[in-house]
Structure formats: C-alpha cells, structure tokens
Legacy VTK file of the C-alpha trace (Angstrom):
# vtk DataFile Version 3.0
C-alpha trace
ASCII
DATASET POLYDATA
POINTS 276 float
65.698 -54.509 52.823
62.059 -54.984 53.844
59.342 -54.216 51.358
56.862 -51.602 52.631
53.363 -52.918 53.210
51.979 -50.357 50.758
54.090 -51.912 48.006
52.996 -55.496 48.703
49.821 -55.389 46.560
51.806 -53.975 43.631
54.447 -56.657 43.994
51.748 -59.336 44.173
50.151 -58.013 40.974
53.529 -57.981 39.195
54.224 -61.536 40.361
50.800 -62.680 39.187
51.451 -61.030 35.813
54.810 -62.736 35.266
53.391 -66.131 36.252
50.184 -65.819 34.236
49.648 -68.152 31.284
49.299 -65.392 28.621
52.529 -63.742 29.770
54.372 -67.066 29.667
53.013 -67.835 26.196
54.311 -64.488 24.911
57.765 -65.161 26.355
57.850 -68.668 24.839
56.830 -67.264 21.440
59.608 -64.654 21.642
62.170 -67.317 22.567
61.160 -69.382 19.525
61.235 -66.288 17.310
64.657 -65.347 18.632
65.925 -68.868 17.903
64.655 -68.531 14.331
66.436 -65.176 13.986
69.715 -66.652 15.250
69.379 -69.418 12.670
68.611 -66.953 9.881
71.766 -64.994 10.739
73.868 -67.960 9.607
72.819 -67.339 5.975
74.900 -64.561 4.333
72.247 -63.958 1.667
69.548 -63.455 4.283
71.762 -61.066 6.230
72.458 -59.008 3.104
68.745 -58.585 2.419
67.229 -58.576 5.898
70.178 -57.967 8.220
68.879 -54.645 9.517
65.392 -56.002 10.176
66.732 -59.064 11.980
69.055 -57.000 14.163
66.220 -54.644 15.088
63.918 -57.552 15.923
66.671 -59.164 17.950
67.229 -55.949 19.920
63.496 -55.622 20.645
63.293 -59.217 21.855
66.300 -58.729 24.135
64.680 -55.579 25.538
61.521 -57.567 26.305
63.621 -60.209 28.047
65.279 -57.520 30.164
61.891 -56.090 31.153
60.668 -59.582 32.004
63.675 -60.257 34.253
63.271 -56.894 36.020
59.584 -57.614 36.657
60.364 -61.093 37.958
63.061 -59.754 40.297
60.649 -57.117 41.598
57.787 -59.584 41.978
59.761 -62.398 43.606
62.202 -60.326 45.626
65.064 -62.277 47.188
63.365 -65.559 46.260
64.342 -64.885 42.633
68.027 -65.378 43.468
67.338 -68.644 45.287
65.814 -70.265 42.208
68.400 -71.915 39.893
66.154 -71.528 36.836
65.719 -67.805 37.506
69.482 -67.369 37.873
69.967 -69.162 34.560
67.503 -66.781 32.870
69.333 -63.817 34.402
72.677 -65.107 33.120
71.279 -65.562 29.600
69.909 -62.010 29.559
73.177 -60.543 30.896
75.122 -62.368 28.163
72.697 -60.988 25.567
73.455 -57.438 26.743
77.212 -57.800 26.195
78.091 -56.127 22.870
79.510 -58.487 20.252
82.156 -56.957 18.057
84.856 -58.299 15.795
86.680 -61.259 17.284
83.996 -62.002 19.892
82.925 -65.331 18.404
82.551 -66.850 21.873
79.993 -64.213 22.832
78.164 -64.817 19.577
77.963 -68.507 20.375
76.780 -67.768 23.922
73.792 -65.960 22.441
72.456 -69.421 21.586
71.822 -69.889 25.297
68.662 -67.868 24.732
67.218 -70.921 23.006
67.740 -72.892 26.225
65.390 -70.493 27.982
62.651 -72.785 26.706
63.809 -75.216 29.391
62.830 -72.769 32.110
59.757 -71.364 30.348
58.070 -74.702 29.567
57.152 -76.642 32.713
57.227 -80.053 31.025
60.806 -79.396 29.875
61.749 -78.303 33.390
60.384 -81.599 34.676
62.569 -83.570 32.258
65.695 -81.583 33.163
65.002 -81.928 36.892
64.551 -85.664 36.409
67.889 -85.834 34.595
69.469 -83.958 37.484
67.990 -86.446 39.948
69.324 -89.305 37.804
72.911 -87.984 37.748
74.199 -90.268 40.575
72.902 -93.359 38.778
74.150 -92.109 35.410
77.626 -91.559 36.872
77.685 -95.095 38.253
76.625 -96.578 34.926
79.147 -94.335 33.152
81.906 -95.654 35.397
80.799 -99.211 34.580
80.845 -98.433 30.860
84.344 -96.925 31.151
85.621 -100.077 32.843
84.052 -102.276 30.159
85.512 -100.120 27.388
88.945 -100.202 29.053
88.937 -104.002 29.364
87.874 -104.489 25.737
90.380 -101.859 24.560
93.280 -103.635 26.268
92.201 -107.056 25.028
91.588 -105.740 21.497
95.055 -104.181 21.407
96.591 -107.481 22.460
94.557 -109.529 19.978
94.386 -107.310 16.881
97.401 -104.968 17.007
99.288 -107.036 14.419
96.213 -107.516 12.210
95.007 -103.895 12.225
97.686 -101.600 13.695
95.853 -98.561 12.306
92.738 -99.350 14.367
94.054 -101.338 17.348
97.719 -100.392 17.507
97.531 -98.844 20.993
95.085 -98.191 23.794
93.829 -94.858 22.443
93.218 -96.032 18.871
91.525 -99.163 20.237
89.165 -97.032 22.332
88.343 -94.898 19.306
87.681 -97.937 17.129
85.580 -99.625 19.806
83.493 -96.472 20.192
82.816 -96.503 16.459
81.818 -100.154 16.670
79.618 -99.463 19.694
77.597 -96.884 17.735
77.514 -99.248 14.714
79.735 -96.978 12.610
82.807 -99.233 12.383
81.321 -102.563 11.381
81.730 -102.231 7.565
85.365 -101.047 7.523
86.665 -102.558 10.774
84.826 -105.717 11.800
83.788 -107.162 8.418
87.317 -107.215 6.886
88.729 -108.783 10.065
86.065 -111.501 10.180
87.113 -112.591 6.691
90.489 -113.525 8.158
89.141 -115.148 11.330
85.458 -115.910 11.853
85.620 -115.871 15.667
86.301 -112.125 15.591
82.646 -111.509 14.715
81.588 -113.271 17.922
84.060 -111.175 19.926
82.604 -107.889 18.696
79.021 -109.165 18.987
79.672 -109.798 22.680
81.174 -106.307 22.930
78.090 -104.759 21.327
75.681 -106.717 23.516
77.506 -105.720 26.715
77.939 -102.043 25.829
75.039 -101.044 23.579
72.237 -103.393 24.609
73.007 -103.504 28.335
75.093 -100.584 29.583
73.628 -97.848 27.364
70.058 -99.014 27.972
70.719 -98.722 31.695
71.033 -94.953 31.161
67.476 -94.920 29.825
66.263 -97.073 32.703
67.821 -94.819 35.332
66.353 -91.688 33.719
62.870 -93.196 33.468
63.077 -94.336 37.083
64.042 -90.809 38.167
61.054 -89.347 36.301
58.755 -91.929 37.884
60.046 -91.017 41.341
59.221 -87.364 40.682
55.684 -88.313 39.632
55.006 -90.734 42.488
54.666 -88.121 45.279
52.083 -86.234 43.208
50.253 -89.464 42.415
50.323 -90.523 46.069
49.057 -87.124 47.121
46.236 -87.296 44.599
45.471 -90.831 45.664
45.387 -89.801 49.304
42.897 -87.037 48.569
40.848 -89.510 46.541
40.662 -91.900 49.496
39.614 -89.070 51.788
36.899 -88.013 49.357
35.699 -91.615 49.090
35.537 -91.882 52.901
33.559 -88.640 53.070
31.067 -89.898 50.485
30.694 -93.211 52.321
30.063 -91.377 55.579
27.402 -89.202 53.979
25.636 -92.247 52.496
25.649 -94.041 55.849
24.274 -90.956 57.555
21.423 -90.698 55.066
20.616 -94.404 55.544
20.431 -93.941 59.315
18.111 -90.949 58.843
15.859 -92.998 56.535
15.739 -95.839 59.019
14.721 -93.457 61.773
11.980 -91.999 59.562
10.677 -95.480 58.707
10.675 -96.436 62.371
8.674 -93.322 63.279
6.159 -94.075 60.519
5.777 -97.640 61.756
5.115 -96.365 65.274
2.380 -93.979 64.030
0.751 -96.734 61.989
0.797 -99.035 64.987
-0.836 -96.355 67.177
-3.545 -95.705 64.593
LINES 1 277
276 0 1 2 3 4 5 6 7 8 9 10 11 12 13 14 15 16 17 18 19 20 21 22 23 24 25 26 27 28 29 30 31 32 33 34 35 36 37 38 39 40 41 42 43 44 45 46 47 48 49 50 51 52 53 54 55 56 57 58 59 60 61 62 63 64 65 66 67 68 69 70 71 72 73 74 75 76 77 78 79 80 81 82 83 84 85 86 87 88 89 90 91 92 93 94 95 96 97 98 99 100 101 102 103 104 105 106 107 108 109 110 111 112 113 114 115 116 117 118 119 120 121 122 123 124 125 126 127 128 129 130 131 132 133 134 135 136 137 138 139 140 141 142 143 144 145 146 147 148 149 150 151 152 153 154 155 156 157 158 159 160 161 162 163 164 165 166 167 168 169 170 171 172 173 174 175 176 177 178 179 180 181 182 183 184 185 186 187 188 189 190 191 192 193 194 195 196 197 198 199 200 201 202 203 204 205 206 207 208 209 210 211 212 213 214 215 216 217 218 219 220 221 222 223 224 225 226 227 228 229 230 231 232 233 234 235 236 237 238 239 240 241 242 243 244 245 246 247 248 249 250 251 252 253 254 255 256 257 258 259 260 261 262 263 264 265 266 267 268 269 270 271 272 273 274 275
C-alpha cells in the first residue's frame, strides 16, 4: 500500500524522532532499567516488599517498547521488516506481551531477551555482533579443526590411559570430557598431576595437547574475529582516506592557482617599472 504524499512529512518526522540521539538514549536507559528489574525479581524478599512496584514499572516499560516499535514501523514502513535487527526487536516485544502464568517458565526466561535489545540499540554492540556474523565461516572451519584434534587426542588417550584411569579415560566420551577439562585448565590437579607421578612422560603428552588446543586453535578464534572486525572498518577507512586525498588535491590546486596569479601580478609590475 502506497503512502499518501500528505503523510510523507509526518512519517519523516516520526522516523527522525525514533532515530534521534535523545530518543535512543531513553530506550537504552529503559532497557537497562528493565534488566535491573528482571534481576530484582529473582529475590523473594524484594518481591515481597516491592513486587507490586516492580510489576507496574515493568508493565510501563513494556508499553513504552510497544509504542517505540509502532512508531518505528510507521516511520520505516516496509523497510522495517527487511532489517534483521528490527525484526529481533519486534520479536522481543511480542514475547513480552504474552501473559506469563503458572507453569510458563519458558516464557519467563524468554523475557530476558529484552536485555539483548542493547545489541540493537547500541551501535558499537551492533558492530561487534555483525563482525561475529561475518566471522562465522572462519569460526566454523576452526571449530571443525578443533573437533578433529579433540577426537584424535580422545582416541589416543583412551588407548593409553584406559587401564590407568578408567574413570576419566575409559571410553571415547569420558576421554572427551576429561580432555575438555584439561583444555580449560580445570583437570590438571586431579587428572594430570596424579598420572604424572606414575609416568613422567604423561605431563609432556598433555602439555602438547594444551599447546595445540588452547594456545593455537582457540587463539585462532580470536584472530578470525579481529580480522572480521578489521575488514568491516577498512571500507570506512578507505573511504575517509579517499576523501582526504581529494581534499589534499583540491588544496594543492588552490595553492598553485594563487602562485600563478602572484607571478602574473609580479610580471605586470615589472613591466610598469620598465616602462617608467
């Protein structure tokens, strides 16, 4: 449905309102306040004393969110439904409107999605999430590499240590669980240290495992994410650099033009002096 031309200025004003900095700051403050209220609701004592006030404040905040979404839909039109972040905000608000009664623990948990609205409200957070999305192909590749490494060490650990520690390396699944604990440095005191007292070479085996998994594979996740963020910044930097070069060329051209004009003036003065 086409928007009448008479309504276009109103829609533009509504869009400008929803995208203005003061409006965004109010929404961010309400999201933070709502997150604090959701946290306060986990304390029975607080709910006994302030339950009514918190529920009223929560209802008011949800009403403001609904008004905000309606204004954004009106201001953006069909473009609102083509923006993934806008659709996420709409989903969060719709979930907030579903009544939560007895036995609806899942809906209560889904209310925490309102906290994630900070991701769409704060531009710097959106940049980080978009960078993570761009890094997903690389993260999946590194994840597949880490799975293969874990599988190889799990099989070899089961073969080597099943008799020594059947509770930790008795089969493939328990070996994977134990290796994960060792990878995050949780299993060294109760798994690796006792085994190294029986055979010293075991310490070298798990040191190699830690170096390959923690210091190489896991750090690759950080490298891929940082590279994705750099790629998102480079076009802006190149664009700014391009404008800077153009501005420098313009300034150089102006300086050269002024020098030519000065030379012409000096030449004319010299001619007059010579005539006199």
